[in-house]
N, C-alpha and C positions, 0 to 999 in steps of 0.2 A: 481591452485596450482603452476602455473609458476611464481608467484610473486617473490619468492626468486631468480629466474633466471634473472628476469627483474631488480629487486632492491635488491642487496645483503644486504642492510642496513635494509630491512624490518624486523620488529619484529612481528611475527605472533602469538606467544604464544601457549597455549595448544589447542585452537580452530582454528587450522590452516585453515581449509576449510572456515569457516564463516568469519574469519578475512581477508583471501585472497579475498573472494568475495566482502567484504566491501571496501577493498582497490581499487579493479578494478571498482566497481560500483560507488564509490564516485569520481572517476576521471571525470572531466567535459566532456571529449571526449566520455565517455561511458554511462554517466548517463541517457541520453535521450533514450537509446536503451534497458533499463531494467526497470522493475517495480516490486516492492515487492508485493508478493501475501500472503494471510493469512497463517501464519505458521501452524495454526490448520488443514489446508488441508493436511499437510504432516507429522506432527510429534506431537503426543500427548505424554505428559510426566508428571512426578511428579515434582512439584515445591513448593515453600513456600506457594503459593496460593491454592494448592491442585492438584489433578490429572486432566489434561486437555484432556485426551484421551476419545474417545467414540467408542463404537462398530462400526466397519465399517471404522474407520480412516485408511488412507493408511499406516501409520507407527506409531506404538505405542510402547513406552518404558514402559513396565508395571512396576508398583511399586512392591517392594518386597512382599507386602502382597497378591499380585495376582499370585505369582509364586508358584511352587510346586503343592501340591494336589488341591488347590483352582483353579489353572489354568487348571488342568485336568478336574475338574468338570464344570468350566464355560468357558473354552476355545472356545467352538463352537460359543458362542455369539460374539466373537471378529473376527471371520472369516466370513465376510458378503460379498456377491457379490456386485458389483458396483450398480446394480439396487436396492439393499436393503439399500443403503445409501442415504443421501440427497445431495451428491456431484453434480449430474447433475443439480439440481435446484440452488444450491449455486453458481456454476460456471456460469450459465446463468445470475443470478442476479448480480453477481460480474461484468461481462463484460458489462451488460446493464448499470450499474452504471458508469463504466469507460467511456463508449461511450457517455452517457449523459453529464458527466463532461467535456470530451474532446470537445463536441459540444459547451458548454457554454464558455470554454476557447477559442476556435476558434472564436466565436462571439465577445468576449471581446477583443481579440487581433486585430481582423479586425476593431472593433469600434475604438480602440486606434490608429490604423494606419490611419483611416479616419480623426480622430481629430488632428493628427500630434502634433504640439506644444501645443495644448490646452487640454492636457490630465492631469487630476487631479492626484496628488500623491496617493490619496486613490484608484483610479482605478489601478494604477501601482502596488500598494501593494496587492490589491485583486487578480490581475492576478498572481502575484508571489505566493501568498498563495494557489491559486487553482492549479497552476503548481506543487508546492511541494506536495500538498495533493494527486494529481494523482500519482506522482512518489513514495511517501513514505508511504502513508496510504490509498490506494484505497479501502481497506476493511472497512474503518470507514465511514459509511453512514453519521453520524453526522458531521464529519469534512468536508467531501466533500460537503454536503448540505450547510453548513455555508459558505464555500468558494465560491460555486456557487452563493448563494444568495447575497453575497457581490459584486460579479462581476455584477450581474443583477441590483442591487440597484445603483451601480455607473454608469452603462450605462444609467439608467433612470433619473439620476440627471439632473435638469434643467440647461441650459447653464450657467446662472449666477453663480449657485452653483458649476458647474464643473470647474470654474476658481478660485476655492478656495476663493470664496466670492468677488472676484474682478469682476467688470463688470457691 
């Protein structure tokens, strides 16, 4: 929330907190120190796609149809102890996925460093995609998996192929 104090020209709009975080986290200096986590862990709400909240979510903005008498009848199912949720397993799975992806990224970066000037553009792009996937969509197993596989594939490419067909 200090963004307006740092940048008086910043236009944060009605979602000041989210916009301020985006401004700070999109700065190159800070980007590597933060990672987006699944929004569903923190905030279930009504949207055009439907209601995203589940019993046991940490924060739920209940839709109007769940308020009033219905909430009095069904409210107890929304107050679940942490042990009654799937958060412990989700969190472990999330961080295992991130750890695995970071390991592949480290291997690919070390491989590129050893290859020095002989690094294919495809490997550079694959490393960039994996770096971005870890930072921006670490909850998307499909995106992380594809980016990891692209790095692995490029590291295994034969030397003649790694020179973009030259050699």
